[in-house]
C-alpha positions as CSV (number, residue, x, y, z in Angstrom):
1,X,121.1,39.2,192.4
2,X,122.1,36.4,194.3
3,X,125.4,35.0,194.8
4,X,127.0,32.0,193.2
5,X,126.5,29.8,195.9
6,X,122.6,30.6,196.3
7,X,122.4,30.1,191.9
8,X,124.7,26.8,192.1
9,X,122.3,25.0,195.4
10,X,119.1,26.9,192.9
11,X,120.1,24.9,190.0
12,X,121.3,21.8,191.8
13,X,117.8,21.5,193.6
14,X,115.4,22.0,191.0
15,X,117.7,19.3,188.7
16,X,116.9,17.0,191.1
17,X,113.4,17.3,191.5
18,X,112.5,17.4,187.9
19,X,114.6,14.2,187.7
20,X,112.8,12.3,191.1
21,X,109.2,14.5,189.5
22,X,108.9,12.1,186.5
23,X,110.2,9.3,188.3
24,X,107.6,9.5,191.0
25,X,104.8,9.3,188.9
26,X,106.5,6.0,187.9
27,X,107.3,4.8,191.8
28,X,104.3,6.1,192.6
29,X,102.5,3.3,190.2
30,X,103.9,0.4,192.6
31,X,104.1,-2.8,191.4
32,X,101.1,-2.0,189.2
33,X,101.2,-2.1,185.5
34,X,98.4,1.4,186.1
35,X,98.3,3.8,188.9
36,X,95.7,2.9,190.9
37,X,94.9,6.4,191.9
38,X,93.1,8.5,189.4
39,X,94.9,10.7,187.7
40,X,92.8,13.2,188.2
41,X,92.7,13.3,191.5
42,X,96.4,13.9,192.3
43,X,96.1,16.7,189.5
44,X,93.3,17.8,191.4
45,X,94.7,18.0,194.5
46,X,98.2,19.6,193.6
47,X,96.3,22.5,191.6
48,X,94.0,23.0,194.8
49,X,96.9,23.4,197.3
50,X,98.6,26.0,194.8
51,X,96.0,27.7,195.0
52,X,96.3,28.1,198.5
53,X,100.3,29.1,197.6
54,X,99.8,32.1,195.3
55,X,96.7,33.0,198.4
56,X,99.1,32.9,200.4
57,X,101.9,35.1,198.8
58,X,99.0,37.6,197.4
59,X,98.5,38.8,201.1
60,X,102.2,39.1,202.4
61,X,102.5,41.2,199.9
62,X,99.7,43.3,199.7
63,X,97.4,42.3,202.3
64,X,93.6,41.9,202.3
65,X,93.6,44.1,199.0
66,X,95.1,41.5,197.0
67,X,93.7,38.2,198.7
68,X,90.5,39.6,197.5
69,X,91.4,40.1,193.9
70,X,92.8,36.1,193.8
71,X,88.4,35.5,193.9
72,X,88.0,38.7,191.5
73,X,86.0,37.4,188.8
74,X,87.2,39.3,185.9
75,X,90.8,38.4,186.9
76,X,89.8,34.8,186.9
77,X,87.7,34.6,183.5
78,X,91.1,36.2,182.1
79,X,93.5,32.7,183.0
80,X,90.4,30.4,182.6
81,X,91.6,29.0,179.8
82,X,95.1,29.1,179.8
83,X,94.8,26.9,183.4
84,X,92.1,24.6,181.6
85,X,95.2,24.1,178.7
86,X,97.7,23.6,181.2
87,X,95.3,20.7,182.9
88,X,95.0,18.7,179.5
89,X,98.0,19.0,179.3
90,X,99.0,17.7,182.9
91,X,96.2,14.4,182.2
92,X,98.4,13.7,179.5
93,X,101.4,13.4,180.8
94,X,100.2,11.4,183.7
95,X,98.1,9.1,181.8
96,X,101.2,8.7,179.1
97,X,103.1,7.0,182.3
98,X,100.9,4.2,182.5
99,X,102.3,3.4,178.8
100,X,105.9,4.2,178.7
101,X,108.5,4.5,181.7
102,X,109.8,7.9,183.3
103,X,113.0,8.0,181.7
104,X,111.5,7.6,178.2
105,X,109.2,10.2,178.4
106,X,111.8,12.7,179.7
107,X,113.8,12.1,176.6
108,X,110.9,12.3,174.6
109,X,109.9,15.9,176.7
110,X,113.0,17.3,175.0
111,X,110.7,17.8,172.1
112,X,109.8,20.6,173.2
113,X,112.6,22.3,171.9
114,X,111.9,21.3,168.4
115,X,107.9,22.0,168.6
116,X,108.5,25.7,169.9
117,X,111.3,26.6,167.6
118,X,108.5,25.8,164.8
119,X,105.6,27.2,166.1
120,X,107.6,30.4,166.8
121,X,108.5,30.2,162.8
122,X,104.4,29.7,161.9
123,X,103.3,31.9,164.2
124,X,105.6,35.4,164.3
125,X,108.5,34.3,161.5
126,X,110.9,33.9,164.1
127,X,113.5,31.9,162.8
128,X,116.7,29.8,163.9
129,X,119.7,29.8,162.0
130,X,121.8,26.8,160.4
131,X,123.6,25.9,163.1
132,X,120.4,25.7,165.5
133,X,118.1,24.0,162.6
134,X,121.5,21.2,162.4
135,X,121.4,20.7,166.5
136,X,117.8,20.6,166.9
137,X,117.8,17.6,164.3
138,X,120.3,16.1,166.4
139,X,118.2,16.2,169.1
140,X,115.9,14.6,167.3
141,X,117.6,12.0,165.9
142,X,118.7,10.9,169.2
143,X,115.2,11.3,170.4
144,X,114.4,8.3,167.8
145,X,117.5,6.2,168.7
146,X,116.6,6.0,172.1
147,X,113.2,4.7,171.6
148,X,114.3,2.6,168.6
149,X,117.4,0.8,170.8
150,X,115.7,1.2,174.2
151,X,112.6,-1.1,172.2
152,X,114.8,-3.6,170.6
153,X,116.9,-3.9,174.7
154,X,114.6,-4.0,177.0
155,X,116.5,-3.2,180.1
156,X,112.8,-2.4,181.9
157,X,112.2,-0.1,179.8
158,X,108.4,0.2,179.0
159,X,107.5,1.2,175.2
160,X,103.8,1.9,173.3
161,X,102.7,4.0,170.4
162,X,99.8,5.0,172.9
163,X,102.4,6.6,175.4
164,X,104.5,8.0,173.1
165,X,101.7,9.9,171.4
166,X,100.6,11.2,174.8
167,X,103.6,12.2,175.9
168,X,104.3,14.3,172.4
169,X,100.9,15.3,172.3
170,X,101.9,17.2,175.9
171,X,104.9,18.6,174.9
172,X,102.9,20.4,171.9
173,X,100.5,21.5,174.5
174,X,103.1,22.6,177.0
175,X,104.8,24.4,173.9
176,X,101.7,26.5,172.6
177,X,100.1,27.2,176.0
178,X,103.7,28.8,177.5
179,X,103.0,31.4,174.1
180,X,99.3,32.0,175.5
181,X,100.5,32.2,179.2
182,X,103.4,34.7,178.6
183,X,101.4,36.9,176.9
184,X,98.3,37.5,179.5
185,X,100.9,38.1,182.3
186,X,102.5,40.6,180.8
187,X,99.1,42.1,179.2
188,X,97.9,41.8,183.5
189,X,99.4,44.4,185.6
190,X,98.0,42.6,188.3
191,X,100.7,41.4,191.1
192,X,101.9,38.0,190.5
193,X,100.4,35.9,193.1
194,X,97.6,37.2,192.3
195,X,98.0,35.8,188.2
196,X,99.4,32.6,190.0
197,X,96.2,32.2,192.2
198,X,93.8,32.8,189.7
199,X,95.9,30.5,187.0
200,X,95.6,27.9,189.4
201,X,91.5,28.0,190.0
202,X,90.9,27.7,186.3
203,X,93.4,24.3,186.6
204,X,92.3,22.6,189.6
205,X,88.8,23.3,188.1
206,X,89.3,22.0,185.5
207,X,91.0,18.6,187.2
208,X,87.7,18.5,189.0
209,X,85.3,18.4,186.0
210,X,87.9,15.5,184.0
211,X,87.9,13.4,187.5
212,X,83.4,13.8,187.9
213,X,83.3,12.9,184.1
214,X,85.9,10.0,183.7
215,X,85.9,8.6,187.3
216,X,82.2,9.4,187.8
217,X,79.7,9.2,184.7
218,X,82.1,7.1,182.1
219,X,83.9,5.3,185.7
220,X,82.2,3.9,188.9
221,X,82.4,7.1,191.1
222,X,85.6,6.5,192.5
223,X,87.4,9.6,192.3
224,X,90.2,9.2,194.2
225,X,91.1,5.8,193.5
226,X,93.6,4.2,195.7
227,X,95.8,6.5,197.1
228,X,98.8,5.7,199.1
229,X,101.6,7.1,200.6
230,X,103.2,7.1,197.7
231,X,100.6,9.3,195.9
232,X,100.8,11.6,198.3
233,X,104.6,12.1,198.3
234,X,104.0,12.4,194.3
235,X,101.4,15.4,194.9
236,X,103.7,17.6,197.2
237,X,107.0,16.7,196.3
238,X,106.6,16.0,192.6
239,X,104.0,18.5,191.5
240,X,103.6,21.0,194.3
241,X,107.6,21.7,194.9
242,X,107.6,21.2,191.1
243,X,106.2,24.4,190.3
244,X,107.7,26.5,193.4
245,X,111.4,24.9,192.5
246,X,110.7,26.6,189.1
247,X,109.5,30.1,189.9
248,X,112.8,30.0,192.3
249,X,115.2,29.4,190.0
250,X,114.1,31.9,187.6
251,X,113.8,34.2,190.4
252,X,118.1,33.9,190.7
253,X,119.4,32.8,187.4
254,X,116.9,32.7,184.4
255,X,115.2,31.0,181.7
256,X,118.5,29.5,180.1
257,X,119.6,27.5,182.8
258,X,115.8,26.4,183.8
259,X,115.9,24.6,180.3
260,X,119.5,23.0,181.0
261,X,118.3,22.2,184.2
262,X,115.5,20.4,182.8
263,X,118.1,18.5,179.7
264,X,120.1,17.3,182.8
265,X,117.4,15.7,184.1
266,X,117.6,13.0,181.0
267,X,120.3,11.3,182.2
268,X,119.5,11.4,186.3
269,X,115.9,10.5,185.7
270,X,117.9,7.2,183.3
271,X,119.9,6.0,186.5
272,X,116.8,6.6,188.9
273,X,115.1,4.0,186.5
274,X,118.2,1.7,186.8
275,X,118.6,1.9,190.5
276,X,115.2,2.3,192.1
277,X,112.8,1.1,189.6
278,X,114.4,-2.4,188.0
279,X,116.5,-0.8,185.2
280,X,119.2,-2.0,183.4
281,X,122.0,0.3,182.0
282,X,122.8,-0.1,179.2
283,X,126.0,1.4,176.6
284,X,123.8,2.3,173.6
285,X,121.0,3.5,175.1
286,X,122.8,5.9,177.5
287,X,124.3,6.9,174.1
288,X,121.7,8.1,172.6
289,X,120.2,9.2,176.5
290,X,123.3,11.5,176.4
291,X,123.7,12.7,172.9
292,X,120.1,14.2,173.3
293,X,121.3,15.5,176.5
294,X,124.3,17.0,175.2
295,X,122.6,18.5,171.9
296,X,119.5,20.3,173.8
297,X,122.6,22.5,175.8
298,X,124.5,23.1,172.8
299,X,121.1,24.6,171.4
300,X,119.9,26.7,174.3
301,X,123.7,27.9,174.9
302,X,123.2,29.0,171.1
303,X,120.1,30.7,172.3
304,X,122.1,32.7,174.7
305,X,125.5,33.5,172.8
306,X,123.2,35.0,169.7
307,X,121.9,38.0,172.3
308,X,118.3,35.7,172.3
309,X,116.1,34.3,175.7
310,X,114.9,30.9,175.1
311,X,111.5,30.5,173.6
312,X,111.6,27.4,175.5
313,X,109.8,27.5,178.6
314,X,106.5,26.4,180.6
315,X,106.5,28.9,182.9
316,X,107.3,32.9,183.3
317,X,110.2,34.5,184.3
318,X,109.0,36.6,188.2
319,X,111.4,38.4,187.3
320,X,109.7,40.5,185.3
321,X,107.0,40.5,187.7
322,X,108.1,42.9,190.8
323,X,105.7,42.5,193.0
324,X,106.3,39.0,193.6
325,X,109.8,39.6,195.0
326,X,107.9,42.2,197.2
327,X,106.0,40.0,198.1
328,X,108.2,37.3,199.2
329,X,110.7,40.3,201.0
330,X,108.0,41.1,203.3
331,X,107.2,37.1,203.8
332,X,110.9,37.1,205.1
333,X,110.8,39.8,206.6
334,X,107.8,39.2,208.8
335,X,110.0,35.4,209.5
336,X,112.6,37.4,210.8
337,X,110.4,39.6,213.3
338,X,109.0,36.6,214.8
339,X,112.1,35.1,215.8
């Protein structure tokens, strides 16, 4: 069990990184209305690096035996469809920020609470109690107020029907693939780093195919577009760090705190938009964002109080897979010996 200081530090780090991730996507565009880099290239590079991170963890925990499993065709096939859906979700996320600002995207992404509740109700009959439904309605109302008030007040905020639609589709995809991912990982007996690497392989390949089709056959074969130092920051401090921090937070805490972290990120992204991306403060817009934050936290805590773990999340808790902990501990011991 991690110490309170470690848990607090992990929560703070993940919350800040989550806020930065969405802001980085908008910041990386610079002064252009649309990103000069290609969306597909950012996702492809980020997920390719994650493949090698998974291979490194597999090797450090299980040696060549686990490393070879990372390229086993049977294992890769198990996670091929899930990785493909994750890649599609990333594509919608990146494309949406070409049409709406980062703070709006962050607020809309909290719709996953509602979408997940409806999906669980439709798929396996899991219901919410009356209080939880009212909290979800409050969340919906807060998001609607944020969009409507923000659009009327302006203040550096960017809205479009296309952008909002892309963001909401991303939410639906994330909720759907989370269910698929959880089932696949629980049924598979391989160590977590092997599963992680296999998932990222199909994730990277799907984004590569998208890059060839969209920016190749349907474009001018400028597959990467114009990369800058901001794009590199987006890849490493955004996508890659997000993946690693997600896993670490779930390791030292649980999915409840992960979801609270995402909710707190709503306010942080709003202020980041004001401080660094040309936005201006508006009390009505802030109140709407804060309403969404409070409603999300209340819903997550209500799930915890009922004795059920939160259904919401786009990553599986690695604590269910002791092999991951063994891998990380082996790496730590190796580093200590080398000092």
